[in-house]
BADOKE-182037 format. One record per residue: residue in three letters; x, y, z negated of N, C-alpha, C, O in turn. Coordinates in pm, whole numbers, plus 50000, padded with zeros to 5 digits. Layout:
N
ALAXYZXYZXYZXYZ
...
This chain:
408
MET695288186372474694198176372498693848169872641693038160872663
GLU694638176372730694978168172844696158154272843696088145072925
GLU696978154972758697788142872762697178133672634697478121772622
ARG696228141372532695458131172437694468123472498694128112572452
SER693928129172613692868123172730693088112672755692458102572721
LEU694388113972843694808094172882695358085772781696088075772790
ARG694868091872683695778078972591694798067872590693698073372580
ILE694608053072595694158042872562693568038972418694478035372342
TYR692288038672361691978035772231691648017772241691298012372346
ASP691778013372162690788001372135689328003372076688978006771963
SER688688000672169686948007372151686628002672023685858010071961
GLU687127989271947686597982571861687307987771706686907983871597
LYS688437997171727689058000871599688948013971625688998018371510
THR688848022771691689068036071663687448040471542686408033971525
PHE687888053271482686988058671447685418062871451684488061271371
PHE685568070271612684478071071707683648062571733682478066071746
SER684038048871748683568038671805682538033271701681348030971718
LYS683338031771585682708021371494681718031471415680838025371354
ILE681678043271405681148054571366679878053571476678718051871437
THR680118054471575678888058471709678168039771687676948038371687
ASN678708032671679677928018671670676988013571562676078005271571
THR677538021771439676728028171310675718034971306674738034071233
ILE676028042971399674458048771426673698046371532672708052971564
SER674258034071606673618030071705672708023371647671518023371680
LYS673298015871536672018004771441671168007671368670357999471324
LEU671168022971334670548032671239669678031571333668868022871301
LEU669378037571463668148044671541667958032871633666898034171694
ILE668428024871655666718012471698666018009471628665958004271517
PRO665128014971736663548014871658663447999171593663947989471650
THR662657998271455662147984771428660867983271450660097989271525
ARG660687973471368659007971871376657887979671325656697977971351
ILE658567990571231657557999371257658118011971232657948019971140
GLY658968012171351659438023671396658228030071525657008029271525
ILE659248037071636658288047171723657878038071831657188043771914
ASN658168021871861657578017671920656758007671883656377998571957
GLY656398009571741655548001071689654228008971638653218003671592
MET654488023971659653308033771659652908031971794651738028271806
LEU653428033271880652898038072016652058019372043651008017272104
ILE652578013172004652147998572038650498000671941649388000171995
SER650788003371768649538005271750648538013471788647378010171762
ILE648778023471844647928032971901646808031672039645798037772077
LYS647678019672089647258011872224646678001372179646097996672277
ARG646507995472099646107989072027644537991172000643557984072022
ASN644718005171935643588008371858642558011271972641368008171981
ASN643298017772050642348024472224641568011072262640358010572285
ILE642468000272263641697990472376640357983272256639217980372293
LEU640887981672118639687974572044638687983372051637537979272039
LYS638917994372067637788001972066637088000272213636117992872232
VAL637438004772271636518000172437636587989072427635437986672391
TYR637237976672431636327962872366635487960172317634627952372356
GLU635537969072163634267967272108632717975872176631557973072147
ASN633117984772256631817990472293631527985072402630407986672450
LEU632507977372467632077968572623631017959272554629867961272592
HIS631237948472449630557937072389629557944872307628827937172244
SER629287958272286627997962572215626757967572324625547965472326
THR627697975572416626537978072495625227971372612625297959572645
GLU624657975972639623757962772728623347972472905622697965972987
GLU623677983172933623577993473020624927983473143626107980773118
GLN624297981073241625517976273311625987987173382626797984373470
GLU625717997773371626308009073432627468014673374628468017973438
LYS627278015773228628268021073122629098006173064629848007072967
LYS628887992873135629407983073143630857981473192631877978773128
ASP630567984973375631187986273427632087997773426633087993373482
ILE632338010973391632878018273322633788014573248634968013973283
LEU633128010073082633608005372988634927994573057636127995773031
THR634397985773137635437972973222636657978073281637827974773258
LYS636207985773353637767992773412638598001973345639778003073379
LYS638018010073235638688017473103639118005573004639788007072901
LEU638687995473046639677982872928641007978173014642177975772983
ASP640237977973142641767972173236643087983973243644277981473264
GLU642587994373224643658003573238644258006773086645358011873068
ASN643178002272962644298008072883644777994072855645577993172762
TYR644367980772932645137966572862646077966772907646827958572855
ALA646767975673028648317979373099649057985173060650257983073081
LEU648607993872993648808003872862649597997472737650578001372674
TYR648867987472729648967983572623650237976472618651167979472544
LEU650227964572723651057953772742652377960172811653317952472829
GLU652517973472849653747982072834654447986372773655657988672787
ALA653587988372678654177993272521655007981772438655977983672364
ILE654267967672474654737954472416656327954172474657377952472412
ASP656117956072600656977949572657658317960572669659487956872678
LYS657957972372667658907981972626659777977972484660997977772463
TYR658797975272410659507973072268660457963372231661357965472150
ILE660257951672294660827941972308662487948072385663537945272327
MET662507955772510663717962372577664467971372479665677970372456
ASP663607980472422664307990072362664897987172179665837991172109
SER663887979472167664297973272018665057961371971666067959971901
ILE663887949772060664527935871987666167931472064667047923972019
TYR666127940472211667307936472261668287944672230669327939772274
LYS668547957372162669217962572138669947958072005671127960171976
LYS668697949571908669197946171758669607933271812670597930871743
VAL669457921971906670397911571919671577914971978672557908671939
LYS671747923172060672997927072115673587934472003674777931871988
ASN673057943671915674327944871812674527937771688675127940571584
ASP673647924571743673797909971593673017919671494673837921971405
THR671987925771468671017929971376669917921771367669277920471263
ALA669547913971513668217904071474668207894971406669007885671400
GLN666877897871324666467883071252666497872271382666747873571502
GLU666067859771288666237844771346664897847271463665047841471571
PHE663767854471447662567852671502662697862671627662117858271726
GLU663307874571645663687886571722664447877871823664297880871941
LYS665277866971791666157860771900665647852471942665997851072060
GLU664707842771901663467834871984662557840172056661847834072137
ALA662507852272029661757864072104661987866772207661077868372288
LEU663207868072238663807875172333664427859772424664417858572546
SER664807852172351665067843472431664077838572481664417837572599
GLN662577832772470661287827972558660697840072653659727839572730
TYR661507850272627661107863472724661567864272825660947868672921
TYR663457857772834663957857772967663697845373045664067844273161
VAL662927834372969662717820773020661637823273106661447818173217
ILE660797832973037659267833173103660057847473219659357849373318
THR660487850473216660657865573325661367854273473660987853573590
HIS662197848873419662927840373490661787831673645662057825873750
LEU660607835473577659757823673664659087832573735658167827573800
LYS659237845073746658757854673849659597851273979659117855374085
GLU660927843473984661717842474116660627828074202660257827074319
THR660447820374099659657808074162657917809474199657377806174305
SER657277815374076656127810874067655347828974032654787828973922
TYR655307835474066654637849974037653687846773964653767851273850
ALA652497838373994651277832973939651397827373785650607829973693
GLU652787817573777652207813073619652807826373573652487831873468
TYR653987832873686654607844473519653447852273475653137854273358
LYS652817856773582652007867573532650987863673441650387872773383
TYR650597848973413649347844273320650667842373209650527848973107
LYS651627835973216652307835973040653177844573030653987841572942
LYS653477857073097653897868773029653157872072937653387874172818
GLN651817872373022650777884172916650327873572778650217878172664
ILE650147861972804649667851672701651507857872572651587863272462
TYR652327853872654653407857672547653537872272498654097875472393
LEU653037879672577653187894872472652377899472386652557906672288
ILE650987892672451649747894272329650327881872221650467886472108
GLY650557872772227651027866372137651947873672031651587876271916
LEU652937876072076653657886071974652977897271911653167902671802
ASP652197899272001651937916571888650817908071814650487915671723
TYR650187898571803649087888771722650367890471584650057897171485
GLN651527884971591651887880171477652127894671404652137896371282
ASN652307904371497652617916771401651527922571323651517930671230
VAL650297914271407648827922371340648747915371230648487922071130
LEU648957898771209648897893971069649397896970907649017893070797
ASN650577907270962651027918270880650437928370815650867932570708
ASP649137934370890648607946570857647037943470816646627931970800
LYS646427952470806645147949670694644237943970752643917945670869
GLU643727936770673642337929370686641507931370816641377924170915
LYS641117940470793639837940970853640397952071028639637958171103
LEU641987950471039642607950971183642597937371226642097934771336
ILE643027929471164642867910471225642107909171254642087907771377
GLU640677907871180639487905971173639497910471343639717902071430
ARG639267923371372639037931271472639547924871576638867919471664
TYR641237925171571641787919571653641817903571733642017900771851
LYS641487893371592641527879171622640387880371801640787877771915
LYS638857885471756637887885771867638737886871977639087876372029
PHE639237900172035639817903072104640847896272166641047896872287
TYR641617888772075642767880872065642717867372212643167864972324
CYS641547860772073640787846972146640197853272325640727848572425
THR639387861072331638447864372421639707860972532639737850672600
GLU640707871472535641497877872650642457859872640642197853872744
VAL643227852972564644007845072560643297836772643643617835572761
GLU642487831472600641717821872666640967819372857640527810072924
ASN641257836272876640787835473016642097834673066642207827273164
LEU643347841473017644957836073045644647824573090644427822173209
TYR644597813972968644737801472996643987794673077644507784873131
LYS642817797373102641977790873221642747795773327643297786873392
GLY642947806473361643717812573488645127803273522645467798973633
LEU645687802073420647117796173444646927777973462647877771173501
LEU646047773973439645407761573427644677762473585644797752873660
LYS644197770073613643167768873719644907770273855645097762773951
ASN645617779473820646717781873920647657766473916648197763274021
TYR647777760273832648057741673830647347736773895647877728273967
SER646107738373911645387730373991645467730674149645317721174226
ILE645777746674184645447746174286647337743974373647637740474487
ARG648177747674258649297741474325649667723274319650777718374340
LEU648617717074290648507703074275648197700274436648677691374506
ALA647317709874471646207705574592647327705974710647117699174811
GLU648667714874698649557717774758650397709674868650337699074805
ASN651037706674965652107698374988653277693174930654407692774977
ILE652857689274825654557687774691654977676274683654147667174679
SER655877674274680656487662474616656167652974471655647658274373
ASP656487640574474655977638674351656677641374204656337639474088
ALA657807646774269658357648074143658277663874096658867668874000
GLU657317670974196657067683874138655717681774089655287687673989
LYS654957672474167653637672874095653557664673923652517664973856
GLN654617659073882655337658273771655227665973675654537667773575
GLU656547672273759656227688973637655147694873606654897697573488
ILE654247697973717653007706773662652007695373609651157700073534
TYR651907682273630651227676373497652067677973378651227680773293
ASN653017677973329653757681973212653217699573159652857703873049
LYS653327704273256652977719773202651567720073206650887728373144
ILE651017708873297649387710273241648737711073086647857717773032
PHE649727699773044650097694272887650507703272795650187701172679
ARG651177713572821652077715672773651297732072775651877739072693
ALA650277738772839649437749272801648317742172789647807747572887
LEU647597735672758646887723372681647017728772529646337736972468
GLU648477719072475648597717472362649097735672303648677739372194
GLU649747742872367649707754172290648127762472300647967768872196
TYR647217763672372646097768072384645127760072227644427766472149
ILE645407744972222644417741872122645497744771986644887748971887
SER646707743371971647237743971868647107759871788646587761171677
ASN647647770171860647597785771841646167794171879646057805771841
VAL645147787871951644147797071939642707789671915641727795071864
LEU642757778271956642057769271901640927772771748639747775871733
PRO642217769971651641617769171525641427783271504640677783771407
ILE641697795871543641417810171545640097811771565639477819271490
LYS639337804271681638247809671692637397795571631636177796171648
PHE637867784471569637167779171463636627790871353635527791971300
GLU637567797371344636977807671206636687816471252636817825871173
ILE636207820271380635427833471442633537829771465632497835671437
GLU633887817371529632857810671570632297801871440632697790371420
LYS631397807871361630687800171211629437793371282628967784071216
ASN628837795671392627417790071422627917771971489627287766771581
GLY628797766871439628707753871494628997754271651628487744771710
THR629477760171704629977761971838630527749271885629977742571972
TYR631757745771821632877738871814632667722671765633607714771763
LYS631137718771723631247711771581631507698871663632267691071605
ASP631077694971780631377687071870633127684771919633187680872036
ILE633477685171903634737686171942635817687271794637017685671813
LEU635467689271692636697687271596637127675071509638107674871434
ASP636337665871529637017651071493638007649171631638967642671591
GLU638137651371736639147649871861640327659271795641457654871775
PHE639917673971762640627683571737641677681071588642847684971581
ASP640877673171471641617667071375642507653871412643607651271364
ASN641777645971512642937636371593644057639371636645017632471604
PHE644237651371727645187655571777645967665771639647167664871615
ASP645257672671582646067674771477647187661171390647877666371303
ARG647317651571397647927642771368649357644471400650307642871324
PHE649377649271570650837645871615651447663471615652107669371700
SER650997667271510651317681771497652907681171423653887687271467
VAL652897674871334654277673271254654887656571286654277646271316
GLY656157659071265657077648271246657317642871420656657642671524
LYS658557639271378659067633571570658257622071616658087612271543
LEU657507623271789656937614471837658077605871929659207608171972
ASP657167595371934657747588772021656977586472141655807589872154
GLN657947578272265657197581772337655237574972342654327581972385
ASN655087564072300653617558772250653167574672204652667580972297
ASP653257579872112652717593372036652347601272135651227606172145
VAL653417603072226653557613472355652377610072433651627619572452
ILE652027598972482650827596872564649357600472513648407606672562
GLU649597594272401648167594972317647477605272284646287607972297
LYS649007614772208648527627472217648377639572368648057651372351
ASN648607634872477648247636172587647067634272649646617642472729
MET646227618872605645407611472621643917624672547642967629372609
ILE644357626972381643087635872344643337651772389642417659172422
LEU644747655872384644937672272486643747674172618643167684672648
LEU643547657672700642997654272826641037655572791640147661072856
GLY640987647872660639647646972610639147657872576637957658072543
LEU639717666672576639767680572537639147690172643638107696072673
SER640127688572673640657698272810638557696872930638007703873015
ARG638217684572860636957683572962635917691972897635127697872971
LYS635827693072794634817703072696635377715472687634487723472659
LEU636687721972699636927735672700637057738672854636387747372909
PHE637697733272899638057735373039637477732573201637957733673313
THR636287728973149636187722573247636077727973403636317720173495
HIS635637744473431636017745873579637217751173554637427753373673
SER638357755773493639167755473498640327746273541641417749873585
LEU639707728873510640767722773522639927714473596638997711773521
PRO639727707473734638367707673812638767690073775639877685273756
LEU637087681473776637187670973770638207663473828638827654073778
VAL638347668773951639667662074081641277658874001641997648974006
VAL641427671373930642857672873866643107665873733644167661273691
ALA641497666173654642147656173582641827642673584642327634773504
GLU641007639273671641097624873698642967623673768643307611973781
GLN643817631773799644987628773824645877626573761646797619073794
CYS645757635073621646317636573502645577619673423646167616673319
TYR644857613473450644637602473365645117593073424645377583373354
ILE645537591473624646127581073659647477581273583647887571273526
LYS648257594573585649397599373535649317589073436649807577973458
LEU648537593073288648647590373192648467570973147648967564473055
LEU647257565573295647317555073313648947547773356649357537673299
LYS649537553273436651527549073462652027548373346652577538773291
ASP651857557773311652817557573176653037549973065654097548673003
ALA651517542973035651487536172964651757521573013652257512972940
ARG651367519473146651737505873206653207506373183653467499773083
SER654427512473244655267513473235656427509673089657397502173088
LEU655787519172967655517516972832655737500172770656587495972691
ILE654527492372846654517480572813655567474472834656417470672753
VAL655497473272987656697460573039657697466073011658467457472971
ASP658297478673006659867480572953659777485272773660487494372729
THR659137480072716659187476372567659787465772526658927457072509
LYS661207460472491661267447572458660527444672312660017433572302
VAL660427453572199659707447872085658337446272093657637454872146
LEU657647430972021656627427472067655787436972036654727439872092
ARG656537444271896654957453271804654777464471884653637468371912
LYS655687469571920655937482971991654867478772119653827485172140
GLN655257468372190654367459372313653197467072303652697476172370
GLU652777458172155651177458272148650517468472089649287468672083
LYS651487480772025650947488872022650647501872169650027512372186
ALA651267495472225651307504272390650137499772452649427507272519
TYR649857485472431648767479672478647397485472454646607489772538
SER647247484572283646497495272279645897507872320644747512272327
LEU646917511472342646767526172371646437527272505645867537072552
LEU646827515372582646497514172754645217510772741644597514172842
ILE644287503772633643167502172652642247518672632641677525672715
ASN642447520072484641777534472494642057546272609641227555172625
ILE643057545872675643487552772808641987549872909641147558572932
ILE641937537272953640967532373031639967530573004639267531573104
GLU639197527472885638167536572803637287553972841636197557372887
GLU638587561272786638757575072807638337577672947637287582772986
TYR639347573373017639157576573160637877574273222637397582873296
ASN637137560673191635987556573276634517561673193633377561573240
ILE634957566073059633677569573011633377590473040632437597073087
LYS634617593772987634767612673007634927616573115634877628873124
LEU635207608473253635297609473332634927602473469634417608773562
LEU635167591073474634517585673618632607583873557631727582073641
SER632337584573435631037583273447630367595073458629147594073471
THR630917607573456630587621473479630807624473623630527635973656
LYS631447613173752631807616573894630527617873937629537610973916
ILE630747630074015629117631374150629817627674240629717616474289
TYR630657636674278631217631974461632177621274485633287623474437
TRP632007609474551633197602474556633937604274712633197609474796
GLU634987601374745635397600574885635147589874957635237591275079
LYS634717574774897634367563474945633077561774885633047561574762
PRO632037560374945631087551474943630927536874836630167534274742
ALA631977529774900632197519074823632867518074727632757506774680
LEU633817526974647634407529174539633587531174439633797525774331
ARG632247541374468631207543974354630167531374351629617528274245
GLU629887523174491628927513074397629757504174316629207498674221
GLU631237501374344632227497874272632047499274161631427490174107
TYR632377508174095632367516073980630607515573900630437516073778
LYS629707514673983628197514073923628087498273870627287493773788
LYS629057491673936628887475573894629427476373754628717475173653
PHE631037478873753631907482973638630777488973520630427482373422
TRP630277503673553629397508573439628297503773407627857506873296
ASP627577495473489626197485873401626847474473332626137468173253
LYS628107470573348628567454673281629057463973145629027458773034
PHE629447476573162630027484073065628777482172927628697475572824
LYS627987491572993626807489772902625897481572837625327483172729
GLU625817470072939625537457472897626607451372743626097448672634
ILE628037450372774628627449072639628567457572563628847453172451
ASP628257471472562628117480872453626807475772342626637479772226
THR625807463672434625017462972338625227453472253624237449472192
LEU626487447672227627007436672171627677445372022628057438071931
LYS627767458672006628407465671928627777462771806628487457771719
GLU626147465671773625797461771622625417444771621625117438771518
LYS625477440171721625357428971691625937418571691625507407271665
ASN627377423271735628487409771703629787419271757630187418571874
TYR630357427771662631717437871684632977430471755633697435171844
ASP633077415071679634397410871723634317410871873635317414471936
GLU633197407071936632707400272027632577409272134632807406872252
TYR632137421472075632297430172158633707437572158633627442972268
ILE634607440372122636067445572144636437431072237637007434872339
LYS636337418672236637267410272308636227416072476636987420972560
GLN635097415772508634397413172610634967428372677635297428872795
LYS635037438072607635477455272636636567448572670636437447072791
GLU637527443872639639037440472638639297436472813639687442572912
ILE638837423272782638137416572920638157424573045639087425673126
LEU636697430973047636337441173145637757449673190638227448873304
PHE638267456673098639167466373145640027463573218640307469073324
ILE640837449473141642147445373198641597437473372642317437073471
ARG640297432673365640237432573481640207446173559641207447173630
SER639487455073567639187461473619640657467473633640517473473740
ASP641657469173603642927475773621643607467073689644437471473768
LEU643487455673678644357442373738643837442173854644617437573937
GLU642637445973903642377445974069643277459974157643857460874265
LYS642927471374016643587484774074645137480774124645627484474230
VAL645797472674028647267474074048647787457374136648937452974142
SER646757452274185647267440974260647697443074403648507436874472
THR646527458974443646787463274576648567467874603649037470674713
ASN649147467674504650607466874527651567461074411652207465874317
GLU651367449374462652287437774394652947441774376652987447974269
ASN654387441574491655627444974463656117451974342656987448374263
LYS655007468274341655357472274235654987468274100655767467074005
TYR654157466974100653597462773977653407448773902652577445473818
TYR654377442273958654637425273958654487426073791653627419373734
LYS655527435973707655357429773581654607433073469654827430373351
ILE653517440273531652367444273467650927436373477650007435073397
ILE651177431673618650087421973630650367406373547649567400373475
LYS651667402673585651967390173474652187394773335652917387773265
PHE651607406673279651387405173132649727404773146649027400373055
TYR649277408973249647797413273244647217396773238646347392373163
LYS647857390673323647487373773359647727365273256647297353873273
ASN648347367873145649267363073018648017367072892647697359872797
LYS647517379172924646197382972812645237378772848644547374572755
LEU644667377272970643627372172979643307354672961642227349572933
VAL644707346972990644737335272911644987335472756644907324472703
GLU645247345172680645007342572546643297348872536642767346372428
LEU642807353272593641517357072584640547346972632639347349272616
GLY640997334772696640097321472714639107327772858637897326172876
VAL639687332172909639087338373051639707332073169639047329973271
MET641387327873156641867322573256643497314073224644387318973154
ARG643577301273292644297291473287645687291873368645937295173484
ASN646337288173283647957288773377648057270573409647947260373342
LEU648257273273514648377258373569650107257973710650257260473830
HIS650897253973609652197257573713653037268173783653777268173881
ASN652507280073662652777293773720652097299373787652407309673847
SER650717292073792649957304873873648617304873755648497296773663
TYR647817314573781646897314273718645077315773795644887321773901
ILE643977309173716642987302773763642067308373636641987304673519
SER641377319773718640097325873612638997314273588638577306773676
ASP638597314373442637437315373405637527296673415636557289173425
GLY639137292173407638787274973395638497270273493638717258373470
GLU638127270973595637697263473739638957261273812639697269173871
TYR639047245473788640507240373851639977228173828639227224273739
THR640667220273956640577204573928641877201374014642517208174094
LYS642077184973953642607181374005643057174374163642167170574238
SER644397173374198644417171574324645837167774381646847172574331
THR645887159174485647187157474541648237166774567647887177274622
LYS649517165074537650947173374598650157179374718649617190374705
LYS650037170774865649197174374968648357180074973648547187475070
SER647327182574928646067192574911646387206174778645647215974762
LYS647407203874714647597212874666648167222274750647597232574786
ALA649397218574785650117231274928648767237475016648847241175133
LYS647837237674956646837237675116645647245075033644817250975101
LYS645507245174900644327247774808644937264174793646107267474781
VAL643537274474798643907284974745643017290374621641797290974608
ARG644247294574518643707294674379643017311274378643567321374423
LYS641717310574317640887323374267641737327074135641677320674030
GLU642447337174153642707346074047641587357373998640647361574066
ALA641847360173895640607369073841641277380373865642437384273849
VAL640267384773907640437401473952639257412473897639337424373926
């Protein structure tokens, strides 16, 4: 026996190794195995407490149930986490996992990696992930359990997304680089898309009293982008719709100052797309999108803005808003003229903003001025632009001294 114990065996070929691997595969807990039973028990416990909490009106009882809900919630998440490590991890390691299980483990490690860089983001995203994983399991269960769980799921996940968006808003207020800000903007748009794609449709099913009827059109508009390959123009338009929906769904979690920064990012993206696009048809499509973003930015955000850092900006916006309301009266009388005048107002407003940094935005400035020429409110003379056709003939000597009035 001593001699035999010193012999080296190929672990992949020995009989004992093969039978051990086979037994290991057979004993791995499946979705309906030991871990599944533990999750089911803890899920039922938390649903009972959740339903009791929302059915009682006594404050003292509510406080007790809230504390109990927090305790059961922690145990419930722990059971799901254990299921991933004890079941999915082993199945992936032994190459017996299904595709959804491989994808689940991959997402799990991506989220876990966040713990090193941003604990708050990790905390919210991991909870969203764990509850979402169990929600997929519940959908295969009895109809009664599905209906019970949907209410709990929507409430908890909505609160988690609110916390996640609030965390991103706080990080934007910190002293970080432009690259880091761009990354956070993208994370905000991804979080909004996840919530609106995965959670909002379930809330539509549950809330049958018309709570969300005012956003159904916007949701349908967003839903157009859920299939097919999106180009850069589509991505910007989708983010614009997401931002518009956020003003109704996450008013407090995504403060107005952060939403304003996101709109400014979309404006910059649309301007860049216009000047970088060589195909005329695509350029016009990007220009049309820019006009829509300017309108959304002014109507859904600036018109609701109460606090302005500089009073002069507030007065300037008041003039813009009065002009916009005046143009809006044309909608019923002469729609084509309404579209034209609105376009002129928007271009001039944005032209004034970008003209403060002419070196950076010289391409879009030139594009805007050409558009105003096309619209008949500007004239092009000797590579210069004069607004409203106010120009006079003069000698070469006087031309050198003349200050031309540009459209703003």
